[in-house]
C-alpha positions as CSV (number, residue, x, y, z in Angstrom):
1,M,-35.6,63.0,2.0
2,T,-35.7,66.7,2.2
3,T,-35.8,69.1,-0.8
4,T,-32.5,70.4,0.2
5,I,-30.9,67.0,-0.2
6,K,-32.6,66.1,-3.6
7,L,-31.5,69.6,-5.0
8,S,-27.9,69.1,-4.2
9,R,-27.7,65.7,-5.6
10,R,-29.3,67.1,-8.8
11,T,-26.6,70.0,-8.7
12,L,-23.9,67.3,-8.2
13,L,-25.0,65.4,-11.3
14,R,-25.3,68.5,-13.4
15,G,-21.7,69.6,-12.2
16,A,-20.5,66.1,-13.2
17,G,-22.1,66.5,-16.6
18,A,-20.7,70.1,-17.1
19,A,-17.0,68.7,-16.1
20,G,-17.3,66.5,-19.2
21,L,-16.4,63.4,-17.4
22,T,-15.4,60.9,-20.1
23,L,-13.7,57.5,-20.5
24,G,-10.2,57.7,-19.3
25,A,-10.8,61.2,-17.4
26,G,-8.8,62.0,-14.4
27,P,-9.7,61.1,-10.9
28,I,-13.3,61.9,-9.9
29,T,-13.2,64.8,-7.4
30,G,-15.3,66.2,-4.6
31,F,-14.8,63.5,-1.8
32,P,-13.5,64.3,1.5
33,N,-9.7,64.8,1.7
34,V,-9.4,63.5,5.3
35,I,-9.3,60.0,3.8
36,A,-6.3,60.4,1.6
37,A,-4.6,62.2,4.6
38,E,-5.3,59.7,7.0
39,P,-5.2,56.1,4.9
40,V,-7.6,53.4,5.9
41,T,-7.9,49.9,5.0
42,L,-11.2,48.4,4.6
43,R,-11.8,44.4,4.5
44,Y,-14.1,43.6,1.6
45,L,-15.8,40.3,2.0
46,G,-17.7,38.8,-0.9
47,T,-17.2,36.5,-3.9
48,A,-14.3,36.7,-6.3
49,V,-16.5,37.4,-9.2
50,N,-17.4,41.0,-7.8
51,Q,-13.8,41.6,-6.6
52,S,-11.8,43.7,-9.0
53,G,-8.1,44.6,-8.7
54,D,-8.9,47.4,-11.3
55,I,-11.5,49.0,-8.7
56,A,-9.2,48.5,-5.8
57,R,-6.4,50.4,-7.8
58,K,-8.6,53.3,-8.9
59,V,-10.2,53.9,-5.4
60,K,-6.9,53.9,-3.8
61,E,-5.7,56.6,-6.6
62,D,-8.6,58.6,-5.9
63,L,-9.5,58.4,-2.3
64,G,-6.3,56.8,-0.9
65,I,-8.6,53.9,0.5
66,T,-6.9,50.6,0.5
67,I,-9.2,47.6,-0.3
68,E,-8.2,44.2,1.2
69,Y,-10.3,41.7,-0.7
70,I,-11.7,38.4,1.2
71,P,-12.7,36.3,-1.4
72,V,-15.1,33.3,-0.5
73,V,-17.9,31.4,-1.7
74,T,-21.5,32.6,-1.6
75,D,-22.5,30.5,1.4
76,E,-19.4,31.4,3.1
77,V,-20.1,34.9,2.7
78,T,-23.6,34.4,4.8
79,K,-21.7,32.2,7.4
80,R,-19.0,34.9,8.0
81,V,-21.7,37.7,8.3
82,V,-23.8,35.5,10.9
83,T,-21.0,34.3,13.2
84,Q,-18.0,36.7,12.5
85,P,-19.1,40.2,12.0
86,N,-15.8,41.5,13.3
87,S,-13.9,39.9,10.3
88,F,-14.8,42.5,7.7
89,D,-15.7,46.2,7.1
90,L,-17.7,45.8,3.9
91,V,-19.8,42.8,2.6
92,D,-20.7,42.6,-1.1
93,T,-23.7,39.9,-1.1
94,E,-26.7,38.9,-2.8
95,Y,-30.1,40.5,-1.9
96,F,-31.6,36.9,-1.4
97,S,-29.1,36.3,1.4
98,L,-30.8,39.3,3.4
99,K,-33.7,36.9,4.8
100,K,-30.7,35.0,6.5
101,L,-28.7,37.9,7.5
102,I,-30.9,40.5,8.8
103,P,-32.3,38.3,11.5
104,S,-28.8,37.8,12.8
105,G,-28.8,41.4,13.8
106,N,-25.1,41.8,12.3
107,I,-25.9,44.2,9.5
108,Q,-26.8,47.8,10.1
109,G,-29.0,49.8,8.3
110,M,-27.4,52.3,5.8
111,D,-28.1,55.9,6.3
112,A,-29.8,57.0,3.0
113,R,-28.8,60.8,3.9
114,R,-25.0,59.7,3.8
115,I,-25.3,58.2,0.3
116,K,-25.4,61.0,-2.2
117,Q,-26.9,59.2,-5.2
118,T,-29.6,57.6,-3.0
119,D,-32.5,59.5,-5.1
120,N,-30.8,58.2,-8.3
121,I,-30.5,54.4,-7.6
122,T,-32.6,52.8,-10.4
123,P,-36.2,52.0,-9.4
124,V,-35.7,48.4,-10.3
125,F,-34.6,48.2,-6.4
126,T,-36.5,51.0,-4.9
127,R,-40.0,50.2,-6.4
128,G,-39.6,47.1,-8.8
129,E,-40.1,49.1,-11.8
130,V,-38.4,49.8,-15.0
131,A,-39.5,52.7,-17.1
132,G,-42.5,53.1,-15.1
133,K,-43.7,49.9,-15.4
134,K,-43.9,46.9,-12.6
135,I,-41.6,43.9,-13.3
136,G,-42.0,40.5,-11.9
137,D,-41.3,40.0,-8.2
138,Q,-41.6,36.4,-7.4
139,G,-38.5,35.2,-5.3
140,T,-36.5,37.7,-3.2
141,A,-37.2,40.9,-5.4
142,P,-34.8,43.5,-4.0
143,K,-37.7,46.0,-3.3
144,K,-39.1,43.6,-0.7
145,V,-35.8,43.8,1.3
146,F,-34.2,47.0,0.4
147,Y,-35.4,49.1,3.6
148,L,-35.3,48.4,7.3
149,E,-37.7,49.9,9.9
150,G,-34.6,51.4,11.7
151,Q,-30.8,51.4,11.6
152,N,-30.7,48.3,13.9
153,S,-34.0,46.7,13.1
154,K,-34.1,43.1,12.1
155,N,-37.6,43.8,10.3
156,F,-37.8,44.8,6.6
157,A,-40.0,47.9,5.9
158,G,-42.9,47.9,3.7
159,S,-42.3,51.3,2.4
160,A,-39.1,53.5,1.8
161,T,-37.3,54.7,5.0
162,E,-34.0,56.1,5.8
163,W,-32.3,52.9,6.4
164,I,-31.1,50.8,3.4
165,T,-30.1,47.3,3.9
166,L,-27.5,47.0,0.6
167,I,-26.5,49.7,-1.8
168,P,-26.6,48.0,-5.3
169,T,-23.1,47.0,-6.7
170,T,-24.0,44.5,-9.8
171,Y,-27.1,42.8,-11.3
172,N,-28.5,41.3,-14.4
173,A,-31.3,39.2,-15.9
174,D,-30.3,35.6,-16.6
175,T,-31.6,33.2,-19.3
176,L,-30.2,30.3,-21.3
177,G,-27.3,30.2,-23.4
178,I,-27.3,28.2,-26.7
179,R,-25.0,27.4,-29.5
180,P,-27.0,28.7,-32.5
181,D,-24.3,27.2,-34.9
182,L,-25.4,23.8,-33.5
183,I,-29.1,24.1,-32.8
184,K,-29.8,25.7,-36.3
185,R,-33.4,26.7,-35.6
186,P,-34.9,29.5,-33.4
187,V,-35.2,28.9,-29.6
188,T,-37.8,30.9,-28.1
189,S,-38.7,29.3,-24.7
190,W,-37.4,27.8,-21.4
191,R,-39.1,24.4,-22.3
192,E,-36.3,23.9,-24.7
193,L,-34.0,22.9,-21.9
194,L,-35.8,19.6,-21.3
195,N,-36.5,18.9,-25.1
196,P,-35.5,15.4,-26.0
197,E,-34.1,16.8,-29.0
198,F,-31.1,18.0,-27.1
199,K,-30.8,14.8,-25.2
200,G,-27.1,14.6,-23.8
201,K,-26.3,17.9,-25.0
202,A,-28.4,20.0,-22.0
203,S,-26.9,21.2,-18.7
204,I,-28.3,23.0,-15.7
205,L,-26.7,25.0,-12.9
206,N,-25.9,23.0,-9.8
207,I,-26.4,25.5,-7.3
208,P,-29.7,24.2,-5.7
209,S,-31.4,27.6,-5.1
210,I,-30.8,28.9,-8.6
211,G,-31.2,25.8,-10.4
212,I,-34.6,24.8,-9.0
213,M,-35.9,28.1,-10.2
214,D,-34.4,27.5,-13.8
215,A,-36.3,24.2,-13.6
216,A,-39.4,25.9,-12.6
217,M,-39.4,28.4,-15.7
218,V,-39.0,25.3,-17.9
219,I,-41.9,23.5,-16.0
220,E,-44.2,26.7,-16.3
221,A,-43.1,27.1,-20.0
222,T,-44.3,23.3,-20.9
223,G,-47.9,24.3,-19.3
224,D,-47.6,21.5,-16.8
225,Y,-47.9,23.7,-13.7
226,T,-48.1,27.5,-12.6
227,Y,-46.0,28.5,-9.5
228,P,-47.6,31.0,-7.1
229,D,-44.2,32.0,-6.2
230,K,-41.1,30.0,-8.1
231,G,-38.8,31.5,-5.5
232,N,-40.7,30.2,-2.4
233,M,-42.0,26.6,-3.3
234,T,-44.0,24.4,-0.9
235,K,-42.7,20.9,-0.2
236,A,-45.3,19.5,-2.6
237,E,-44.0,21.7,-5.4
238,I,-40.7,21.0,-4.6
239,D,-41.4,17.4,-5.0
240,R,-43.0,18.0,-8.1
241,T,-40.1,19.9,-9.6
242,I,-37.5,17.4,-8.5
243,K,-39.6,14.5,-9.9
244,V,-39.5,16.2,-13.5
245,L,-35.7,16.7,-13.1
246,I,-34.9,13.1,-12.0
247,E,-37.3,11.7,-14.9
248,A,-35.2,13.9,-17.4
249,K,-31.7,12.8,-16.0
250,R,-32.8,9.2,-16.2
251,A,-33.7,9.7,-19.7
252,G,-30.1,11.1,-20.5
253,Q,-31.2,14.8,-21.0
254,F,-28.1,16.4,-19.0
255,R,-24.7,16.2,-20.3
256,A,-23.5,17.7,-16.8
257,F,-24.4,19.8,-13.7
258,W,-22.2,22.7,-13.6
259,Q,-20.9,24.9,-10.5
260,D,-18.1,26.8,-11.8
261,F,-18.1,29.9,-14.2
262,N,-15.4,28.2,-16.3
263,E,-17.0,24.8,-16.4
264,S,-19.8,26.3,-18.0
265,V,-17.7,28.1,-20.5
266,N,-15.7,25.1,-21.4
267,L,-18.9,23.0,-21.9
268,M,-20.4,25.4,-24.3
269,A,-17.1,26.3,-26.2
270,S,-16.5,22.5,-26.9
271,G,-20.0,21.9,-28.1
272,E,-20.4,19.1,-25.4
273,T,-23.6,21.4,-24.4
274,V,-25.7,23.3,-27.1
275,I,-28.2,24.8,-24.3
276,Q,-27.9,25.4,-20.6
277,S,-28.1,27.5,-17.6
278,M,-25.6,30.1,-18.1
279,W,-24.3,33.7,-17.0
280,S,-23.9,36.6,-19.4
281,P,-20.1,37.0,-18.8
282,A,-19.7,33.4,-19.7
283,V,-21.4,33.8,-22.8
284,T,-19.2,36.6,-23.6
285,K,-16.0,34.4,-22.6
286,V,-17.2,31.8,-25.3
287,R,-17.5,34.6,-27.8
288,A,-14.2,35.8,-27.0
289,Q,-12.8,32.3,-28.2
290,G,-14.4,32.9,-31.6
291,V,-17.2,30.3,-30.7
292,A,-20.9,31.4,-31.5
293,C,-22.9,31.6,-28.2
294,T,-26.1,33.4,-27.6
295,Y,-27.5,34.6,-24.4
296,Q,-31.0,33.8,-25.7
297,P,-34.3,36.1,-24.7
298,L,-37.1,33.7,-24.1
299,K,-40.9,34.6,-24.2
300,E,-41.5,33.7,-20.4
301,G,-38.9,36.2,-19.4
302,Y,-35.7,36.3,-17.0
303,R,-34.4,35.1,-13.8
304,A,-32.7,38.0,-12.0
305,W,-30.0,38.5,-9.5
306,A,-28.6,41.4,-7.5
307,S,-25.8,42.1,-5.2
308,G,-25.2,45.1,-3.0
309,F,-22.9,46.5,-0.3
310,G,-23.8,46.2,3.4
311,L,-22.3,47.3,6.7
312,P,-21.4,45.1,9.8
313,K,-23.1,46.5,12.9
314,T,-19.6,46.6,14.6
315,L,-18.2,49.3,12.1
316,T,-17.6,52.8,13.7
317,G,-15.5,55.7,13.3
318,R,-13.0,56.4,10.7
319,K,-13.6,53.1,9.1
320,L,-17.5,53.7,8.9
321,D,-16.7,57.0,7.3
322,A,-14.4,55.3,5.0
323,A,-17.1,52.7,3.9
324,Y,-19.6,55.5,3.2
325,D,-17.1,57.5,1.1
326,F,-16.0,54.0,-0.7
327,I,-19.6,53.4,-1.4
328,N,-20.3,57.1,-2.7
329,W,-17.2,56.7,-4.9
330,F,-18.5,53.3,-6.2
331,L,-21.7,55.0,-7.4
332,S,-20.2,58.1,-8.8
333,G,-19.6,56.7,-12.2
334,W,-16.2,55.1,-12.7
335,A,-17.1,51.8,-11.3
336,G,-20.6,51.8,-12.7
337,A,-18.9,52.1,-16.4
338,Y,-16.4,49.3,-15.5
339,L,-19.2,47.1,-14.4
340,N,-21.5,47.9,-17.6
341,R,-18.5,46.9,-19.8
342,Q,-18.6,43.5,-18.4
343,G,-22.2,43.1,-19.2
344,Y,-23.7,43.8,-15.5
345,Y,-25.7,46.6,-14.9
346,S,-24.8,49.4,-12.4
347,A,-27.1,51.0,-9.6
348,V,-27.0,54.6,-10.7
349,L,-27.2,54.8,-14.7
350,E,-26.7,58.4,-14.9
351,T,-23.2,58.6,-13.4
352,A,-22.2,55.3,-15.3
353,K,-23.3,56.9,-18.7
354,A,-21.0,59.8,-18.1
355,Q,-18.2,57.7,-17.9
356,M,-18.7,55.9,-21.1
357,E,-18.4,56.9,-24.8
358,P,-21.5,57.4,-26.3
359,Y,-21.3,54.2,-28.9
360,E,-20.6,52.1,-25.9
361,W,-23.8,53.2,-23.9
362,A,-25.7,52.7,-27.0
363,Y,-24.6,49.2,-27.4
364,W,-24.6,48.2,-23.9
365,M,-27.7,50.1,-22.5
366,E,-29.8,51.0,-25.5
367,G,-29.5,47.8,-27.3
368,K,-28.2,49.7,-30.5
369,P,-25.7,48.0,-32.9
370,A,-22.2,48.9,-32.2
371,E,-20.5,51.9,-34.0
372,K,-17.1,50.7,-33.2
373,D,-15.6,47.4,-31.7
374,I,-16.9,46.8,-28.2
375,K,-13.8,46.4,-25.7
376,G,-14.1,45.0,-22.2
377,P,-12.2,46.8,-19.3
378,D,-9.0,45.1,-20.1
379,G,-9.0,46.3,-23.6
380,S,-9.9,43.2,-25.3
381,V,-12.3,43.1,-28.2
382,L,-15.8,41.5,-27.1
383,E,-17.8,42.3,-29.9
384,K,-17.0,43.5,-33.5
385,A,-18.6,46.8,-34.9
386,G,-22.3,46.1,-36.1
387,A,-23.2,43.4,-33.2
388,T,-26.2,44.1,-31.1
389,R,-26.2,42.9,-27.5
390,D,-28.4,39.9,-26.7
391,G,-31.7,40.7,-25.1
392,G,-31.6,44.5,-26.4
393,S,-31.6,47.3,-24.3
394,F,-31.5,47.5,-20.4
395,E,-35.4,48.5,-20.4
396,T,-36.2,45.4,-22.5
397,R,-34.1,43.0,-20.6
398,M,-34.9,44.1,-17.0
399,G,-38.4,45.0,-17.8
400,G,-38.7,41.1,-18.8
401,V,-37.9,39.9,-15.3
402,A,-40.2,37.2,-14.3
403,C,-38.6,36.2,-10.8
404,W,-35.4,36.7,-8.7
405,N,-33.0,34.6,-7.0
406,A,-34.4,33.5,-3.4
407,V,-33.9,31.5,-0.5
408,M,-37.1,29.5,0.2
409,D,-38.9,28.8,3.4
410,E,-38.4,25.3,2.8
411,N,-34.7,25.8,1.7
412,T,-33.2,22.7,3.7
413,Y,-36.0,20.5,2.5
414,M,-35.5,21.9,-1.1
415,V,-31.6,21.2,-0.9
416,R,-31.9,17.6,0.4
417,K,-34.3,16.9,-2.5
418,W,-32.0,18.7,-5.0
419,N,-29.1,16.6,-3.8
420,E,-31.6,13.4,-4.3
421,F,-31.8,14.6,-8.1
422,I,-27.9,15.1,-8.5
423,A,-27.3,11.5,-7.0
424,A,-30.2,9.8,-9.0
């Protein structure tokens, strides 16, 4: 990256700050007028979780770009990229999927020089660091797959290049959800998921590649076995892990195996489960129902995940320009603040901060008690004044990552063994 580019980006940030960008401010400016003059529709492929009517309305207002969402499940995203690269203009997919997508040759490297905030993307992605300290990189840590050797390369680069695979959209560090009012004692370790004390009241996520990593966190926490890489097990390690799960299932440990976000919410809100694999927004939804639910920090750390925007190799001309404009808009603050208010983390922290009230930033990102009621993007109250965020600050939570969602080399074997566990 040249000095000129870096200086211009810093100048852009200072200018944004000087303009006093705040929650509810007018349209973000400084984007090419050609898009508004010549409307473009971008077909946005991804899971429904990452697709937002509010974001589509805001970018239409600011840039004149129409977003046409194509909502599919995670596996279908991968299938579309590999078999139908002409069927979308922009893909929002998880970093762990890249080991399947890049070898297809259907994703083009993104030109870092065309991304205004490249230098300000959090080093969680570029270097695997938080506040200058290395974090866990077992599994598919984004830093392992962030750069390509060339624009059309099928090989990941071992160090920074001008060609980026995915520009981050959302990411988070996952842990177990608990019902503190029903457990009534401290929970500090992943091993509690298989504690017989919670027989018939525990649940694990029935998405094989993620569920087996939660199980591995539990097994390591018991001291029974230490995995060289929980995100890339050998067949023997897969067998060992599934054996533990089958024994627990036959002993009646599990109430359910959930696949759907709302299913996980209902299990916890009803009290059918008191401890389970969970996602942060699901915990928030349980709380919104007036039910005590904690996204419990655990001493062994978190299992993290991350998604990002990618471009199909077939994208050219005005649509390619529009895709870069949309991505630059996405990183410019409004979308980042919107995502932060849902409990996710955004790629460029500085621009998101400029679009949030100081008390919001203090609660969501610094782990401080809320000075006022905390509201979601829709205006609903998520937390009352005085509450603190589970897991504390961004630095504490993302700094505590132990491993990342992954696709194993032995994925086909792992899925078969996982299905044996579910059917046992």
